[in-house]
mmCIF file of the N, C-alpha and C atoms, coordinates in Angstrom:
data_MODEL
# 
_entry.id   MODEL 
# 
loop_
_atom_site.group_PDB 
_atom_site.id 
_atom_site.type_symbol 
_atom_site.label_atom_id 
_atom_site.label_alt_id 
_atom_site.label_comp_id 
_atom_site.label_asym_id 
_atom_site.label_entity_id 
_atom_site.label_seq_id 
_atom_site.pdbx_PDB_ins_code 
_atom_site.Cartn_x 
_atom_site.Cartn_y 
_atom_site.Cartn_z 
_atom_site.occupancy 
_atom_site.B_iso_or_equiv 
_atom_site.pdbx_formal_charge 
_atom_site.auth_seq_id 
_atom_site.auth_comp_id 
_atom_site.auth_asym_id 
_atom_site.auth_atom_id 
_atom_site.pdbx_PDB_model_num 
ATOM 1   N N  . SER A 1 1  ? -13.971 6.966   -3.337  1.00 0.00 ? 1  SER A N  1 
ATOM 2   C CA . SER A 1 1  ? -13.683 7.350   -1.973  1.00 0.00 ? 1  SER A CA 1 
ATOM 3   C C  . SER A 1 1  ? -12.565 8.395   -1.953  1.00 0.00 ? 1  SER A C  1 
ATOM 4   N N  . ARG A 1 2  ? -12.437 9.038   -0.841  1.00 0.00 ? 2  ARG A N  1 
ATOM 5   C CA . ARG A 1 2  ? -11.421 10.081  -0.693  1.00 0.00 ? 2  ARG A CA 1 
ATOM 6   C C  . ARG A 1 2  ? -10.016 9.502   -0.840  1.00 0.00 ? 2  ARG A C  1 
ATOM 7   N N  . LEU A 1 3  ? -9.784  8.337   -0.238  1.00 0.00 ? 3  LEU A N  1 
ATOM 8   C CA . LEU A 1 3  ? -8.471  7.700   -0.339  1.00 0.00 ? 3  LEU A CA 1 
ATOM 9   C C  . LEU A 1 3  ? -8.142  7.375   -1.787  1.00 0.00 ? 3  LEU A C  1 
ATOM 10  N N  . ARG A 1 4  ? -9.105  6.843   -2.527  1.00 0.00 ? 4  ARG A N  1 
ATOM 11  C CA . ARG A 1 4  ? -8.882  6.483   -3.923  1.00 0.00 ? 4  ARG A CA 1 
ATOM 12  C C  . ARG A 1 4  ? -8.483  7.714   -4.742  1.00 0.00 ? 4  ARG A C  1 
ATOM 13  N N  . HIS A 1 5  ? -9.096  8.855   -4.435  1.00 0.00 ? 5  HIS A N  1 
ATOM 14  C CA . HIS A 1 5  ? -8.790  10.088  -5.165  1.00 0.00 ? 5  HIS A CA 1 
ATOM 15  C C  . HIS A 1 5  ? -7.423  10.651  -4.763  1.00 0.00 ? 5  HIS A C  1 
ATOM 16  N N  . LEU A 1 6  ? -7.138  10.669  -3.486  1.00 0.00 ? 6  LEU A N  1 
ATOM 17  C CA . LEU A 1 6  ? -5.906  11.289  -2.998  1.00 0.00 ? 6  LEU A CA 1 
ATOM 18  C C  . LEU A 1 6  ? -4.685  10.381  -3.095  1.00 0.00 ? 6  LEU A C  1 
ATOM 19  N N  . ALA A 1 7  ? -4.911  9.085   -3.156  1.00 0.00 ? 7  ALA A N  1 
ATOM 20  C CA . ALA A 1 7  ? -3.795  8.136   -3.144  1.00 0.00 ? 7  ALA A CA 1 
ATOM 21  C C  . ALA A 1 7  ? -3.840  7.242   -4.378  1.00 0.00 ? 7  ALA A C  1 
ATOM 22  N N  . ALA A 1 8  ? -3.825  7.872   -5.542  1.00 0.00 ? 8  ALA A N  1 
ATOM 23  C CA . ALA A 1 8  ? -3.903  7.127   -6.801  1.00 0.00 ? 8  ALA A CA 1 
ATOM 24  C C  . ALA A 1 8  ? -2.691  6.219   -6.968  1.00 0.00 ? 8  ALA A C  1 
ATOM 25  N N  . MET A 1 9  ? -2.947  5.003   -7.458  1.00 0.00 ? 9  MET A N  1 
ATOM 26  C CA . MET A 1 9  ? -1.879  4.025   -7.670  1.00 0.00 ? 9  MET A CA 1 
ATOM 27  C C  . MET A 1 9  ? -1.809  3.618   -9.125  1.00 0.00 ? 9  MET A C  1 
ATOM 28  N N  . GLU A 1 10 ? -0.615  3.180   -9.500  1.00 0.00 ? 10 GLU A N  1 
ATOM 29  C CA . GLU A 1 10 ? -0.464  2.542   -10.803 1.00 0.00 ? 10 GLU A CA 1 
ATOM 30  C C  . GLU A 1 10 ? -1.264  1.241   -10.752 1.00 0.00 ? 10 GLU A C  1 
ATOM 31  N N  . ALA A 1 11 ? -1.776  0.801   -11.908 1.00 0.00 ? 11 ALA A N  1 
ATOM 32  C CA . ALA A 1 11 ? -2.620  -0.397  -11.952 1.00 0.00 ? 11 ALA A CA 1 
ATOM 33  C C  . ALA A 1 11 ? -1.906  -1.622  -11.373 1.00 0.00 ? 11 ALA A C  1 
ATOM 34  N N  . GLY A 1 12 ? -0.653  -1.810  -11.715 1.00 0.00 ? 12 GLY A N  1 
ATOM 35  C CA . GLY A 1 12 ? 0.104   -2.956  -11.213 1.00 0.00 ? 12 GLY A CA 1 
ATOM 36  C C  . GLY A 1 12 ? 0.288   -2.911  -9.709  1.00 0.00 ? 12 GLY A C  1 
ATOM 37  N N  . SER A 1 13 ? 0.420   -1.719  -9.170  1.00 0.00 ? 13 SER A N  1 
ATOM 38  C CA . SER A 1 13 ? 0.604   -1.559  -7.727  1.00 0.00 ? 13 SER A CA 1 
ATOM 39  C C  . SER A 1 13 ? -0.647  -1.963  -6.972  1.00 0.00 ? 13 SER A C  1 
ATOM 40  N N  . LYS A 1 14 ? -1.787  -1.594  -7.518  1.00 0.00 ? 14 LYS A N  1 
ATOM 41  C CA . LYS A 1 14 ? -3.043  -1.971  -6.872  1.00 0.00 ? 14 LYS A CA 1 
ATOM 42  C C  . LYS A 1 14 ? -3.215  -3.486  -6.894  1.00 0.00 ? 14 LYS A C  1 
ATOM 43  N N  . ARG A 1 15 ? -2.863  -4.108  -8.003  1.00 0.00 ? 15 ARG A N  1 
ATOM 44  C CA . ARG A 1 15 ? -2.946  -5.575  -8.098  1.00 0.00 ? 15 ARG A CA 1 
ATOM 45  C C  . ARG A 1 15 ? -2.011  -6.237  -7.082  1.00 0.00 ? 15 ARG A C  1 
ATOM 46  N N  . THR A 1 16 ? -0.818  -5.672  -6.915  1.00 0.00 ? 16 THR A N  1 
ATOM 47  C CA . THR A 1 16 ? 0.133   -6.211  -5.936  1.00 0.00 ? 16 THR A CA 1 
ATOM 48  C C  . THR A 1 16 ? -0.467  -6.167  -4.536  1.00 0.00 ? 16 THR A C  1 
ATOM 49  N N  . LEU A 1 17 ? -1.034  -5.040  -4.171  1.00 0.00 ? 17 LEU A N  1 
ATOM 50  C CA . LEU A 1 17 ? -1.629  -4.887  -2.845  1.00 0.00 ? 17 LEU A CA 1 
ATOM 51  C C  . LEU A 1 17 ? -2.822  -5.825  -2.674  1.00 0.00 ? 17 LEU A C  1 
ATOM 52  N N  . GLU A 1 18 ? -3.669  -5.933  -3.689  1.00 0.00 ? 18 GLU A N  1 
ATOM 53  C CA . GLU A 1 18 ? -4.835  -6.818  -3.611  1.00 0.00 ? 18 GLU A CA 1 
ATOM 54  C C  . GLU A 1 18 ? -4.415  -8.282  -3.488  1.00 0.00 ? 18 GLU A C  1 
ATOM 55  N N  . ARG A 1 19 ? -3.441  -8.687  -4.292  1.00 0.00 ? 19 ARG A N  1 
ATOM 56  C CA . ARG A 1 19 ? -2.962  -10.074 -4.266  1.00 0.00 ? 19 ARG A CA 1 
ATOM 57  C C  . ARG A 1 19 ? -2.376  -10.416 -2.894  1.00 0.00 ? 19 ARG A C  1 
ATOM 58  N N  . TRP A 1 20 ? -1.535  -9.534  -2.377  1.00 0.00 ? 20 TRP A N  1 
ATOM 59  C CA . TRP A 1 20 ? -0.920  -9.764  -1.073  1.00 0.00 ? 20 TRP A CA 1 
ATOM 60  C C  . TRP A 1 20 ? -1.995  -9.824  0.008   1.00 0.00 ? 20 TRP A C  1 
ATOM 61  N N  . SER A 1 21 ? -2.972  -8.944  -0.103  1.00 0.00 ? 21 SER A N  1 
ATOM 62  C CA . SER A 1 21 ? -4.066  -8.901  0.861   1.00 0.00 ? 21 SER A CA 1 
ATOM 63  C C  . SER A 1 21 ? -4.840  -10.214 0.886   1.00 0.00 ? 21 SER A C  1 
ATOM 64  N N  . GLU A 1 22 ? -5.117  -10.754 -0.285  1.00 0.00 ? 22 GLU A N  1 
ATOM 65  C CA . GLU A 1 22 ? -5.844  -12.026 -0.374  1.00 0.00 ? 22 GLU A CA 1 
ATOM 66  C C  . GLU A 1 22 ? -5.008  -13.179 0.178   1.00 0.00 ? 22 GLU A C  1 
ATOM 67  N N  . GLN A 1 23 ? -3.733  -13.207 -0.163  1.00 0.00 ? 23 GLN A N  1 
ATOM 68  C CA . GLN A 1 23 ? -2.861  -14.306 0.263   1.00 0.00 ? 23 GLN A CA 1 
ATOM 69  C C  . GLN A 1 23 ? -2.621  -14.305 1.769   1.00 0.00 ? 23 GLN A C  1 
ATOM 70  N N  . LYS A 1 24 ? -2.493  -13.135 2.342   1.00 0.00 ? 24 LYS A N  1 
ATOM 71  C CA . LYS A 1 24 ? -2.160  -13.028 3.768   1.00 0.00 ? 24 LYS A CA 1 
ATOM 72  C C  . LYS A 1 24 ? -3.382  -12.790 4.655   1.00 0.00 ? 24 LYS A C  1 
ATOM 73  N N  . GLY A 1 25 ? -4.563  -12.683 4.051   1.00 0.00 ? 25 GLY A N  1 
ATOM 74  C CA . GLY A 1 25 ? -5.773  -12.477 4.841   1.00 0.00 ? 25 GLY A CA 1 
ATOM 75  C C  . GLY A 1 25 ? -5.841  -11.118 5.505   1.00 0.00 ? 25 GLY A C  1 
ATOM 76  N N  . LEU A 1 26 ? -5.364  -10.106 4.815   1.00 0.00 ? 26 LEU A N  1 
ATOM 77  C CA . LEU A 1 26 ? -5.374  -8.750  5.354   1.00 0.00 ? 26 LEU A CA 1 
ATOM 78  C C  . LEU A 1 26 ? -6.814  -8.245  5.463   1.00 0.00 ? 26 LEU A C  1 
ATOM 79  N N  . THR A 1 27 ? -7.148  -7.641  6.573   1.00 0.00 ? 27 THR A N  1 
ATOM 80  C CA . THR A 1 27 ? -8.486  -7.071  6.751   1.00 0.00 ? 27 THR A CA 1 
ATOM 81  C C  . THR A 1 27 ? -8.613  -5.805  5.908   1.00 0.00 ? 27 THR A C  1 
ATOM 82  N N  . ALA A 1 28 ? -9.835  -5.318  5.757   1.00 0.00 ? 28 ALA A N  1 
ATOM 83  C CA . ALA A 1 28 ? -10.058 -4.074  5.015   1.00 0.00 ? 28 ALA A CA 1 
ATOM 84  C C  . ALA A 1 28 ? -9.307  -2.923  5.688   1.00 0.00 ? 28 ALA A C  1 
ATOM 85  N N  . ARG A 1 29 ? -9.324  -2.925  6.995   1.00 0.00 ? 29 ARG A N  1 
ATOM 86  C CA . ARG A 1 29 ? -8.608  -1.883  7.739   1.00 0.00 ? 29 ARG A CA 1 
ATOM 87  C C  . ARG A 1 29 ? -7.101  -1.958  7.470   1.00 0.00 ? 29 ARG A C  1 
ATOM 88  N N  . GLY A 1 30 ? -6.551  -3.169  7.499   1.00 0.00 ? 30 GLY A N  1 
ATOM 89  C CA . GLY A 1 30 ? -5.133  -3.363  7.216   1.00 0.00 ? 30 GLY A CA 1 
ATOM 90  C C  . GLY A 1 30 ? -4.781  -2.993  5.790   1.00 0.00 ? 30 GLY A C  1 
ATOM 91  N N  . PHE A 1 31 ? -5.679  -3.315  4.858   1.00 0.00 ? 31 PHE A N  1 
ATOM 92  C CA . PHE A 1 31 ? -5.491  -2.970  3.448   1.00 0.00 ? 31 PHE A CA 1 
ATOM 93  C C  . PHE A 1 31 ? -5.370  -1.456  3.291   1.00 0.00 ? 31 PHE A C  1 
ATOM 94  N N  . HIS A 1 32 ? -6.302  -0.730  3.890   1.00 0.00 ? 32 HIS A N  1 
ATOM 95  C CA . HIS A 1 32 ? -6.280  0.728   3.773   1.00 0.00 ? 32 HIS A CA 1 
ATOM 96  C C  . HIS A 1 32 ? -5.097  1.343   4.516   1.00 0.00 ? 32 HIS A C  1 
ATOM 97  N N  . ARG A 1 33 ? -4.702  0.729   5.600   1.00 0.00 ? 33 ARG A N  1 
ATOM 98  C CA . ARG A 1 33 ? -3.521  1.220   6.326   1.00 0.00 ? 33 ARG A CA 1 
ATOM 99  C C  . ARG A 1 33 ? -2.268  1.076   5.456   1.00 0.00 ? 33 ARG A C  1 
ATOM 100 N N  . ALA A 1 34 ? -2.116  -0.085  4.808   1.00 0.00 ? 34 ALA A N  1 
ATOM 101 C CA . ALA A 1 34 ? -0.970  -0.301  3.914   1.00 0.00 ? 34 ALA A CA 1 
ATOM 102 C C  . ALA A 1 34 ? -1.014  0.685   2.754   1.00 0.00 ? 34 ALA A C  1 
ATOM 103 N N  . TRP A 1 35 ? -2.210  0.952   2.240   1.00 0.00 ? 35 TRP A N  1 
ATOM 104 C CA . TRP A 1 35 ? -2.381  1.900   1.141   1.00 0.00 ? 35 TRP A CA 1 
ATOM 105 C C  . TRP A 1 35 ? -1.923  3.295   1.586   1.00 0.00 ? 35 TRP A C  1 
ATOM 106 N N  . ARG A 1 36 ? -2.303  3.703   2.788   1.00 0.00 ? 36 ARG A N  1 
ATOM 107 C CA . ARG A 1 36 ? -1.898  5.020   3.289   1.00 0.00 ? 36 ARG A CA 1 
ATOM 108 C C  . ARG A 1 36 ? -0.388  5.107   3.505   1.00 0.00 ? 36 ARG A C  1 
ATOM 109 N N  . VAL A 1 37 ? 0.214   4.034   3.998   1.00 0.00 ? 37 VAL A N  1 
ATOM 110 C CA . VAL A 1 37 ? 1.670   4.021   4.185   1.00 0.00 ? 37 VAL A CA 1 
ATOM 111 C C  . VAL A 1 37 ? 2.366   4.101   2.827   1.00 0.00 ? 37 VAL A C  1 
ATOM 112 N N  . ALA A 1 38 ? 1.832   3.406   1.830   1.00 0.00 ? 38 ALA A N  1 
ATOM 113 C CA . ALA A 1 38 ? 2.392   3.483   0.473   1.00 0.00 ? 38 ALA A CA 1 
ATOM 114 C C  . ALA A 1 38 ? 2.280   4.909   -0.064  1.00 0.00 ? 38 ALA A C  1 
ATOM 115 N N  . ARG A 1 39 ? 1.169   5.591   0.231   1.00 0.00 ? 39 ARG A N  1 
ATOM 116 C CA . ARG A 1 39 ? 0.998   6.987   -0.195  1.00 0.00 ? 39 ARG A CA 1 
ATOM 117 C C  . ARG A 1 39 ? 2.059   7.870   0.459   1.00 0.00 ? 39 ARG A C  1 
ATOM 118 N N  . THR A 1 40 ? 2.339   7.624   1.722   1.00 0.00 ? 40 THR A N  1 
ATOM 119 C CA . THR A 1 40 ? 3.361   8.388   2.430   1.00 0.00 ? 40 THR A CA 1 
ATOM 120 C C  . THR A 1 40 ? 4.731   8.160   1.804   1.00 0.00 ? 40 THR A C  1 
ATOM 121 N N  . ALA A 1 41 ? 5.042   6.912   1.464   1.00 0.00 ? 41 ALA A N  1 
ATOM 122 C CA . ALA A 1 41 ? 6.325   6.602   0.817   1.00 0.00 ? 41 ALA A CA 1 
ATOM 123 C C  . ALA A 1 41 ? 6.433   7.325   -0.522  1.00 0.00 ? 41 ALA A C  1 
ATOM 124 N N  . ALA A 1 42 ? 5.347   7.351   -1.280  1.00 0.00 ? 42 ALA A N  1 
ATOM 125 C CA . ALA A 1 42 ? 5.352   8.058   -2.566  1.00 0.00 ? 42 ALA A CA 1 
ATOM 126 C C  . ALA A 1 42 ? 5.521   9.564   -2.348  1.00 0.00 ? 42 ALA A C  1 
ATOM 127 N N  . ASP A 1 43 ? 4.863   10.104  -1.333  1.00 0.00 ? 43 ASP A N  1 
ATOM 128 C CA . ASP A 1 43 ? 5.004   11.529  -1.020  1.00 0.00 ? 43 ASP A CA 1 
ATOM 129 C C  . ASP A 1 43 ? 6.445   11.873  -0.661  1.00 0.00 ? 43 ASP A C  1 
ATOM 130 N N  . LEU A 1 44 ? 7.072   11.035  0.150   1.00 0.00 ? 44 LEU A N  1 
ATOM 131 C CA . LEU A 1 44 ? 8.459   11.284  0.544   1.00 0.00 ? 44 LEU A CA 1 
ATOM 132 C C  . LEU A 1 44 ? 9.400   11.253  -0.653  1.00 0.00 ? 44 LEU A C  1 
ATOM 133 N N  . GLU A 1 45 ? 9.029   10.465  -1.657  1.00 0.00 ? 45 GLU A N  1 
ATOM 134 C CA . GLU A 1 45 ? 9.830   10.384  -2.877  1.00 0.00 ? 45 GLU A CA 1 
ATOM 135 C C  . GLU A 1 45 ? 9.463   11.491  -3.867  1.00 0.00 ? 45 GLU A C  1 
ATOM 136 N N  . GLY A 1 46 ? 8.344   12.154  -3.621  1.00 0.00 ? 46 GLY A N  1 
ATOM 137 C CA . GLY A 1 46 ? 7.910   13.239  -4.494  1.00 0.00 ? 46 GLY A CA 1 
ATOM 138 C C  . GLY A 1 46 ? 7.205   12.782  -5.757  1.00 0.00 ? 46 GLY A C  1 
ATOM 139 N N  . THR A 1 47 ? 6.578   11.599  -5.719  1.00 0.00 ? 47 THR A N  1 
ATOM 140 C CA . THR A 1 47 ? 5.863   11.097  -6.890  1.00 0.00 ? 47 THR A CA 1 
ATOM 141 C C  . THR A 1 47 ? 4.359   11.198  -6.675  1.00 0.00 ? 47 THR A C  1 
ATOM 142 N N  . GLU A 1 48 ? 3.641   11.416  -7.768  1.00 0.00 ? 48 GLU A N  1 
ATOM 143 C CA . GLU A 1 48 ? 2.193   11.584  -7.689  1.00 0.00 ? 48 GLU A CA 1 
ATOM 144 C C  . GLU A 1 48 ? 1.467   10.250  -7.539  1.00 0.00 ? 48 GLU A C  1 
ATOM 145 N N  . LEU A 1 49 ? 1.905   9.253   -8.305  1.00 0.00 ? 49 LEU A N  1 
ATOM 146 C CA . LEU A 1 49 ? 1.264   7.941   -8.260  1.00 0.00 ? 49 LEU A CA 1 
ATOM 147 C C  . LEU A 1 49 ? 2.027   6.992   -7.347  1.00 0.00 ? 49 LEU A C  1 
ATOM 148 N N  . ILE A 1 50 ? 1.302   6.130   -6.680  1.00 0.00 ? 50 ILE A N  1 
ATOM 149 C CA . ILE A 1 50 ? 1.919   5.091   -5.860  1.00 0.00 ? 50 ILE A CA 1 
ATOM 150 C C  . ILE A 1 50 ? 2.405   3.993   -6.794  1.00 0.00 ? 50 ILE A C  1 
ATOM 151 N N  . ALA A 1 51 ? 3.682   3.678   -6.716  1.00 0.00 ? 51 ALA A N  1 
ATOM 152 C CA . ALA A 1 51 ? 4.290   2.644   -7.558  1.00 0.00 ? 51 ALA A CA 1 
ATOM 153 C C  . ALA A 1 51 ? 4.449   1.355   -6.753  1.00 0.00 ? 51 ALA A C  1 
ATOM 154 N N  . ASP A 1 52 ? 4.811   0.294   -7.457  1.00 0.00 ? 52 ASP A N  1 
ATOM 155 C CA . ASP A 1 52 ? 5.021   -1.004  -6.812  1.00 0.00 ? 52 ASP A CA 1 
ATOM 156 C C  . ASP A 1 52 ? 6.016   -0.910  -5.658  1.00 0.00 ? 52 ASP A C  1 
ATOM 157 N N  . ARG A 1 53 ? 7.085   -0.152  -5.836  1.00 0.00 ? 53 ARG A N  1 
ATOM 158 C CA . ARG A 1 53 ? 8.113   -0.056  -4.792  1.00 0.00 ? 53 ARG A CA 1 
ATOM 159 C C  . ARG A 1 53 ? 7.534   0.548   -3.506  1.00 0.00 ? 53 ARG A C  1 
ATOM 160 N N  . HIS A 1 54 ? 6.566   1.453   -3.638  1.00 0.00 ? 54 HIS A N  1 
ATOM 161 C CA . HIS A 1 54 ? 5.946   2.058   -2.455  1.00 0.00 ? 54 HIS A CA 1 
ATOM 162 C C  . HIS A 1 54 ? 5.044   1.047   -1.745  1.00 0.00 ? 54 HIS A C  1 
ATOM 163 N N  . VAL A 1 55 ? 4.307   0.269   -2.535  1.00 0.00 ? 55 VAL A N  1 
ATOM 164 C CA . VAL A 1 55 ? 3.444   -0.769  -1.960  1.00 0.00 ? 55 VAL A CA 1 
ATOM 165 C C  . VAL A 1 55 ? 4.296   -1.814  -1.252  1.00 0.00 ? 55 VAL A C  1 
ATOM 166 N N  . LEU A 1 56 ? 5.371   -2.238  -1.900  1.00 0.00 ? 56 LEU A N  1 
ATOM 167 C CA . LEU A 1 56 ? 6.242   -3.249  -1.300  1.00 0.00 ? 56 LEU A CA 1 
ATOM 168 C C  . LEU A 1 56 ? 6.903   -2.729  -0.028  1.00 0.00 ? 56 LEU A C  1 
ATOM 169 N N  . GLU A 1 57 ? 7.250   -1.459  -0.015  1.00 0.00 ? 57 GLU A N  1 
ATOM 170 C CA . GLU A 1 57 ? 7.817   -0.864  1.199   1.00 0.00 ? 57 GLU A CA 1 
ATOM 171 C C  . GLU A 1 57 ? 6.782   -0.889  2.324   1.00 0.00 ? 57 GLU A C  1 
ATOM 172 N N  . ALA A 1 58 ? 5.557   -0.498  2.013   1.00 0.00 ? 58 ALA A N  1 
ATOM 173 C CA . ALA A 1 58 ? 4.489   -0.495  3.016   1.00 0.00 ? 58 ALA A CA 1 
ATOM 174 C C  . ALA A 1 58 ? 4.222   -1.904  3.534   1.00 0.00 ? 58 ALA A C  1 
ATOM 175 N N  . LEU A 1 59 ? 4.209   -2.877  2.639   1.00 0.00 ? 59 LEU A N  1 
ATOM 176 C CA . LEU A 1 59 ? 3.974   -4.260  3.049   1.00 0.00 ? 59 LEU A CA 1 
ATOM 177 C C  . LEU A 1 59 ? 5.138   -4.794  3.876   1.00 0.00 ? 59 LEU A C  1 
ATOM 178 N N  . GLY A 1 60 ? 6.340   -4.325  3.579   1.00 0.00 ? 60 GLY A N  1 
ATOM 179 C CA . GLY A 1 60 ? 7.501   -4.704  4.383   1.00 0.00 ? 60 GLY A CA 1 
ATOM 180 C C  . GLY A 1 60 ? 7.356   -4.228  5.815   1.00 0.00 ? 60 GLY A C  1 
ATOM 181 N N  . TYR A 1 61 ? 6.837   -3.017  5.991   1.00 0.00 ? 61 TYR A N  1 
ATOM 182 C CA . TYR A 1 61 ? 6.582   -2.518  7.344   1.00 0.00 ? 61 TYR A CA 1 
ATOM 183 C C  . TYR A 1 61 ? 5.504   -3.355  8.016   1.00 0.00 ? 61 TYR A C  1 
ATOM 184 N N  . ARG A 1 62 ? 4.520   -3.751  7.235   1.00 0.00 ? 62 ARG A N  1 
ATOM 185 C CA . ARG A 1 62 ? 3.425   -4.576  7.765   1.00 0.00 ? 62 ARG A CA 1 
ATOM 186 C C  . ARG A 1 62 ? 3.963   -5.916  8.278   1.00 0.00 ? 62 ARG A C  1 
ATOM 187 N N  . LEU A 1 63 ? 4.842   -6.524  7.499   1.00 0.00 ? 63 LEU A N  1 
ATOM 188 C CA . LEU A 1 63 ? 5.440   -7.792  7.917   1.00 0.00 ? 63 LEU A CA 1 
ATOM 189 C C  . LEU A 1 63 ? 6.250   -7.613  9.193   1.00 0.00 ? 63 LEU A C  1 
ATOM 190 N N  . HIS A 1 64 ? 6.942   -6.487  9.291   1.00 0.00 ? 64 HIS A N  1 
ATOM 191 C CA . HIS A 1 64 ? 7.734   -6.195  10.484  1.00 0.00 ? 64 HIS A CA 1 
ATOM 192 C C  . HIS A 1 64 ? 6.824   -6.055  11.707  1.00 0.00 ? 64 HIS A C  1 
ATOM 193 N N  . ASP A 1 65 ? 5.685   -5.371  11.540  1.00 0.00 ? 65 ASP A N  1 
ATOM 194 C CA . ASP A 1 65 ? 4.736   -5.193  12.645  1.00 0.00 ? 65 ASP A CA 1 
ATOM 195 C C  . ASP A 1 65 ? 4.157   -6.524  13.104  1.00 0.00 ? 65 ASP A C  1 
ATOM 196 N N  . VAL A 1 66 ? 3.831   -7.392  12.146  1.00 0.00 ? 66 VAL A N  1 
ATOM 197 C CA . VAL A 1 66 ? 3.240   -8.689  12.475  1.00 0.00 ? 66 VAL A CA 1 
ATOM 198 C C  . VAL A 1 66 ? 4.250   -9.565  13.200  1.00 0.00 ? 66 VAL A C  1 
ATOM 199 N N  . ALA A 1 67 ? 5.518   -9.487  12.791  1.00 0.00 ? 67 ALA A N  1 
ATOM 200 C CA . ALA A 1 67 ? 6.569   -10.314 13.386  1.00 0.00 ? 67 ALA A CA 1 
ATOM 201 C C  . ALA A 1 67 ? 6.930   -9.858  14.803  1.00 0.00 ? 67 ALA A C  1 
ATOM 202 N N  . ALA A 1 68 ? 6.707   -8.590  15.087  1.00 0.00 ? 68 ALA A N  1 
ATOM 203 C CA . ALA A 1 68 ? 7.108   -8.038  16.392  1.00 0.00 ? 68 ALA A CA 1 
ATOM 204 C C  . ALA A 1 68 ? 6.209   -8.452  17.519  1.00 0.00 ? 68 ALA A C  1 
# 
């Protein structure tokens, strides 16, 4: 998919996102939204690959949205 090509992640980062998604019941739409936010965090940092810290940052925003 286009997202997979443009928003490449480190293997561990993808596992983190998948695991969190399964545990919290994230929808496919929510999963892809978190992935895009992680891509934005990586872009702001100037890195090509999405790292665990970017995924965790995106998920932190997700938790904030759910709590609000």
